[in-house]
C-alpha positions in Angstrom: -93.3 95.1 25.5 -90.5 93.8 27.3 -88.0 95.8 25.4 -84.5 95.6 27.2 -85.4 94.0 29.7 -83.0 91.7 30.8 -83.3 88.2 32.7 -85.4 85.4 33.4 -88.0 84.8 35.9 -88.6 81.2 35.8 -91.8 82.1 37.1 -91.1 82.2 40.5 -91.0 85.6 43.3 -87.8 87.7 42.9 -86.6 85.8 46.8 -87.1 82.5 45.0 -85.8 83.0 42.1 -82.5 84.3 44.1 -82.7 81.5 46.6 -81.8 79.3 43.4 -79.8 81.0 41.3 -77.8 81.4 45.4 -77.9 77.6 45.5 -76.9 77.0 41.4 -74.2 79.3 42.4 -72.9 77.7 45.3 -73.1 74.0 43.9 -71.7 75.6 40.4 -68.9 76.6 43.1 -68.7 73.4 45.2 -68.6 71.2 42.7 -67.4 72.7 39.7 -69.6 71.2 36.9 -73.3 71.1 37.8 -76.1 70.2 35.4 -79.7 72.1 34.9 -81.7 73.3 32.6 -80.1 75.5 29.7 -82.4 78.8 30.7 -80.9 78.6 34.3 -77.8 77.5 33.2 -77.2 81.0 31.6 -79.0 83.1 34.2 -75.9 81.3 36.5 -73.4 81.8 34.4 -74.1 85.7 34.5 -73.9 85.1 38.5 -70.8 83.1 39.3 -68.6 84.7 36.3 -69.6 88.3 38.3 -68.2 86.6 41.6 -65.2 84.5 39.8 -64.3 88.6 39.1 -64.4 89.3 42.8 -62.6 86.4 43.7 -59.8 87.5 40.7 -59.6 91.1 42.3 -59.1 89.4 45.9 -59.4 92.5 48.2 -61.4 92.8 51.6 -64.7 94.3 49.3 -64.6 91.4 46.8 -64.9 89.3 49.3 -67.5 90.5 51.1 -69.7 91.7 47.8 -69.0 87.7 46.9 -70.7 86.5 50.4 -73.5 89.1 50.1 -74.6 86.7 47.5 -73.2 83.2 48.5 -73.2 83.6 52.6 -71.3 79.3 52.7 -68.1 81.0 53.7 -66.5 77.8 53.5 -67.7 78.0 49.2 -66.2 81.4 49.3 -63.4 80.4 50.8 -63.0 77.5 48.0 -63.8 80.2 45.5 -60.6 82.5 46.9 -58.5 80.1 47.2 -58.5 77.4 44.7 -60.8 79.0 41.8 -59.7 82.2 41.6 -56.2 82.0 40.9 -56.7 79.8 38.5 -58.4 82.5 36.1 -55.7 85.6 37.4 -54.8 85.8 33.6 -57.5 85.7 32.5 -60.4 88.4 31.1 -63.9 86.7 31.9 -65.0 83.4 30.2 -64.4 81.5 33.0 -67.2 78.4 32.5 -68.7 76.4 29.7 -72.9 75.6 28.4 -73.0 72.2 27.3 -76.0 70.9 26.0 -76.6 68.1 26.7 -79.9 66.5 26.9 -83.9 66.8 26.7 -85.7 66.0 29.9 -87.5 62.9 30.4 -90.2 64.0 32.4 -91.1 67.2 30.6 -88.7 67.0 27.7 -86.9 70.8 29.0 -83.5 71.0 27.6 -80.6 70.1 30.0 -76.9 72.3 30.4 -74.8 71.3 31.8 -72.7 74.4 33.0 -68.9 73.9 34.2 -65.5 76.0 34.4 -63.4 75.9 30.7 -60.8 74.2 32.9 -62.7 70.9 34.4 -61.2 67.9 32.5 -58.0 69.5 33.3 -58.2 69.4 37.0 -60.5 66.1 37.3 -57.5 64.6 35.4 -55.0 65.7 37.9 -57.7 64.5 40.6 -57.5 60.9 39.5 -53.8 60.8 39.4 -53.8 62.2 42.9 -56.4 59.5 44.0 -54.7 56.5 43.2 -51.8 57.7 45.2 -53.6 58.4 48.1 -54.7 54.8 47.8 -51.1 53.3 47.4 -50.5 54.7 50.7 -53.4 53.2 52.2 -52.1 50.2 51.4 -48.8 50.4 52.4 -49.4 51.8 55.9 -51.5 47.7 55.9 
């Protein structure tokens, strides 16, 4: 019986599983959106939302706890400086899972894991890019 046994094992050892989830969380914070299998997305969301909550707290202890799980300093700095302030008035629910397709190779259900405000931030970045191109053309 597996009553009250939480979490997925993914057929990996504990170290491999931890490394897999660390990589997925780092990629999520870096790119704001990732595509992975549905099971991995669900596990990644659990961990990422806890770390984002640490980012919203923002104190030194929270930074050290976040660095212990995501050892990439650049990604952690992005979390505390860019991502966490967007969600300061929110009590959880920072991420969305959208089921996308079945993978061609093995038929695994795939899902997109993204921040709930991903579309808004993407549109604002697209508006900034043409301005940068105009500046380059003006210099010529």
